[in-house]
C-alpha positions as CSV (number, residue, x, y, z in Angstrom):
1,M,42.2,5.7,-14.3
2,N,41.3,2.1,-14.5
3,R,38.2,0.7,-16.2
4,N,36.2,0.2,-13.0
5,H,37.0,3.7,-11.9
6,N,35.8,5.0,-15.2
7,R,32.6,3.0,-14.9
8,N,31.9,4.3,-11.4
9,Y,32.6,7.9,-12.5
10,E,30.2,7.6,-15.4
11,A,27.5,6.2,-13.1
12,F,28.1,9.0,-10.6
13,S,28.0,11.7,-13.2
14,E,24.5,10.5,-14.3
15,Q,23.1,10.8,-10.8
16,P,22.0,14.5,-10.9
17,W,19.9,13.7,-14.0
18,R,17.8,11.2,-12.1
19,I,16.0,14.1,-10.4
20,F,14.2,14.7,-13.7
21,R,12.9,11.1,-13.8
22,I,11.9,11.3,-10.2
23,M,10.1,14.6,-10.8
24,S,8.2,13.1,-13.8
25,E,7.0,10.2,-11.7
26,F,5.6,12.6,-9.0
27,V,4.1,15.0,-11.5
28,E,2.4,12.3,-13.6
29,S,1.1,10.6,-10.5
30,F,-0.4,13.7,-9.1
31,Q,-2.1,14.5,-12.4
32,D,-3.4,10.9,-13.1
33,L,-4.7,10.3,-9.7
34,A,-6.2,13.7,-8.9
35,D,-9.8,12.5,-9.2
36,I,-9.7,9.2,-7.3
37,A,-10.7,10.4,-3.7
38,P,-11.8,8.9,-1.5
39,A,-9.4,6.0,-2.0
40,V,-8.4,3.0,0.1
41,C,-5.1,1.2,-0.4
42,I,-5.1,-2.6,-0.1
43,F,-1.8,-4.4,0.4
44,G,-1.1,-8.2,0.5
45,G,0.9,-11.0,-0.9
46,S,1.5,-11.5,-4.6
47,R,1.6,-15.2,-4.1
48,A,-2.0,-15.6,-2.9
49,K,-3.9,-18.1,-5.1
50,K,-7.4,-17.5,-6.5
51,S,-8.6,-20.3,-4.3
52,S,-7.2,-18.7,-1.1
53,P,-9.7,-17.3,1.4
54,H,-7.5,-14.2,1.6
55,Y,-8.0,-13.7,-2.1
56,R,-11.7,-14.1,-1.9
57,L,-11.9,-11.7,1.1
58,A,-9.8,-9.0,-0.6
59,R,-12.1,-9.2,-3.6
60,R,-15.2,-8.9,-1.4
61,V,-13.8,-6.0,0.7
62,A,-12.8,-4.1,-2.5
63,K,-16.3,-4.6,-3.9
64,L,-17.9,-3.3,-0.7
65,L,-15.5,-0.3,-0.7
66,A,-16.5,0.5,-4.3
67,K,-20.2,0.3,-3.5
68,R,-19.6,2.9,-0.7
69,G,-18.0,5.2,-3.3
70,A,-14.3,4.5,-2.7
71,S,-11.6,4.0,-5.3
72,V,-9.2,1.1,-4.6
73,I,-5.4,1.3,-4.9
74,T,-3.0,-1.6,-5.0
75,G,0.5,-2.4,-6.0
76,G,-0.8,-3.6,-9.4
77,G,0.5,-7.2,-9.3
78,P,-1.0,-10.6,-8.8
79,G,-2.4,-12.3,-5.7
80,I,-4.2,-10.0,-3.1
81,M,-3.5,-7.0,-5.4
82,E,-5.3,-8.7,-8.2
83,A,-8.2,-9.7,-6.0
84,A,-8.7,-6.1,-4.8
85,N,-8.5,-4.6,-8.3
86,R,-10.9,-7.3,-9.4
87,G,-13.5,-6.5,-6.8
88,A,-13.3,-2.8,-7.4
89,S,-13.6,-3.1,-11.2
90,E,-16.5,-5.5,-10.9
91,A,-18.3,-2.9,-8.9
92,G,-17.6,-0.2,-11.4
93,A,-15.1,1.8,-9.3
94,I,-11.7,3.3,-10.2
95,S,-9.3,0.4,-9.8
96,V,-5.7,1.8,-9.5
97,G,-2.5,-0.2,-9.9
98,L,0.8,1.4,-9.0
99,N,3.2,-1.0,-10.7
100,I,6.9,-1.1,-10.0
101,D,9.7,-2.0,-12.5
102,L,11.6,-4.9,-11.0
103,P,14.4,-7.2,-12.3
104,T,11.9,-10.0,-12.3
105,E,9.2,-8.1,-14.2
106,Q,5.9,-7.7,-12.3
107,K,3.1,-8.0,-14.8
108,P,0.1,-5.8,-14.0
109,N,-3.1,-7.7,-13.3
110,P,-5.9,-7.4,-15.9
111,Y,-8.4,-5.7,-13.5
112,I,-6.7,-2.3,-13.3
113,N,-8.4,0.6,-15.1
114,R,-5.9,3.2,-14.0
115,L,-2.3,2.0,-14.3
116,L,0.8,3.9,-13.3
117,N,4.3,2.5,-13.6
118,F,7.1,3.5,-11.3
119,R,10.9,3.1,-11.4
120,Y,11.5,4.4,-7.8
121,F,10.0,2.6,-4.8
122,F,10.0,5.8,-2.7
123,A,7.9,7.7,-5.2
124,R,5.5,4.9,-5.5
125,K,5.2,4.5,-1.7
126,Y,4.6,8.2,-1.3
127,M,1.7,8.0,-3.7
128,F,0.1,5.1,-1.7
129,L,0.2,7.4,1.4
130,Y,-0.8,10.6,-0.3
131,H,-3.8,9.4,-2.1
132,S,-5.3,7.0,0.5
133,I,-7.5,7.7,3.5
134,S,-6.7,4.2,5.0
135,F,-4.6,1.1,4.5
136,C,-6.0,-2.4,4.6
137,I,-3.1,-4.8,5.1
138,F,-3.9,-8.4,4.1
139,P,-1.5,-11.3,4.7
140,G,1.7,-11.0,2.8
141,G,5.5,-11.1,2.8
142,F,8.3,-8.6,3.2
143,G,6.8,-6.0,0.9
144,T,3.6,-6.1,2.8
145,M,5.5,-5.7,6.1
146,D,7.4,-2.8,4.7
147,E,4.2,-0.9,3.9
148,L,2.7,-1.8,7.3
149,F,5.7,-0.6,9.4
150,E,6.4,2.4,7.3
151,S,2.9,3.7,7.6
152,L,2.9,3.0,11.4
153,T,6.3,4.8,11.7
154,L,5.1,7.9,9.8
155,I,1.9,8.1,12.0
156,Q,3.8,7.5,15.2
157,T,6.3,10.2,14.5
158,E,3.6,12.6,13.2
159,R,5.1,12.8,9.8
160,H,1.7,11.7,8.4
161,P,-1.8,12.4,9.8
162,H,-3.3,9.5,11.8
163,F,-5.4,7.4,9.5
164,P,-6.8,3.8,9.8
165,V,-4.3,0.9,9.4
166,I,-6.3,-2.3,9.4
167,L,-4.7,-5.7,9.7
168,V,-7.0,-8.2,7.9
169,G,-6.9,-11.7,9.2
170,S,-6.5,-12.1,13.0
171,D,-5.1,-15.6,12.7
172,Y,-2.3,-14.5,10.4
173,W,-1.3,-11.4,12.4
174,R,-1.6,-12.9,15.9
175,G,1.9,-14.1,16.2
176,L,3.4,-10.8,15.1
177,L,1.2,-8.8,17.5
178,D,2.0,-11.2,20.4
179,W,5.7,-10.7,19.6
180,I,5.3,-6.9,19.7
181,R,3.5,-7.1,23.0
182,K,5.8,-9.7,24.7
183,T,9.1,-8.5,23.3
184,M,9.0,-4.9,22.0
185,M,6.6,-3.6,24.7
186,K,8.3,-5.6,27.5
187,N,11.6,-3.9,26.5
188,G,10.0,-0.5,26.3
189,Y,10.5,0.0,22.6
190,V,6.8,0.6,21.9
191,G,3.9,1.6,24.2
192,N,0.2,0.8,24.5
193,E,-0.6,3.9,22.5
194,D,1.5,2.6,19.5
195,L,-0.6,-0.6,19.3
196,D,-3.7,1.6,19.3
197,L,-2.7,2.7,15.8
198,I,-3.7,-0.7,14.6
199,T,-7.1,-2.2,14.0
200,V,-7.5,-6.0,13.5
201,A,-10.6,-7.2,11.6
202,D,-11.9,-10.3,9.8
203,D,-15.5,-9.4,8.9
204,P,-15.8,-7.6,5.5
205,E,-18.3,-5.0,6.8
206,E,-16.2,-4.3,9.8
207,I,-13.1,-3.9,7.6
208,V,-15.0,-1.4,5.3
209,N,-16.4,0.6,8.2
210,A,-12.9,0.9,9.7
211,A,-11.4,1.8,6.3
212,L,-13.8,4.6,5.5
213,P,-13.7,7.1,8.4
214,L,-16.0,10.1,8.5
215,S,-13.2,12.6,8.1
216,D,-10.6,12.7,5.3
217,N,-7.2,13.2,7.0
218,R,-5.0,13.2,4.0
219,P,-2.2,15.9,3.9
220,E,-3.2,19.2,2.3
221,K,-2.5,19.3,-1.4
């Protein structure tokens, strides 16, 4: 048995024990976030500067959500996440950061008053969905797109109850939505009803009204 084979065997033999780390992330998250409802998740790019209009808008929206009695959840990092946590904490609300351990360490922003650290993306992503009554998707990169399309897929396939998915910033999202209509819909891969799952908004009050529906459609606990 060569050295590489030994190394692969050792790595494989450790796999079953990972279930305990995974379980601990779920158990701790359920316990630590049991009191945050109603909560709205705000996603967006980590590279947004404090001078960015998107940063200022995220801060404003989070503050309005907090004044309406909502907690705010983000991925815990800089940029739009920082802005949202900042607005929530400034309004005296629960400001949650679900941080992820990455090779290039993501440092939690200083405006979080409820911080959880995750090793596994899928556990973290489940907590975004489980604890939120809506998603506000601000401009961002691949990670933001991942959260957007996963949420739409789960709603479309009825694996998660229909809840508001708001795209914030019509100028930013216009090209993507045009491509969906002109390419995906034209080829029959999505229908009109699929686009109905998305709300596009720019005005802070409109965003907050869309994000806080009258009914709470989260899965049963």
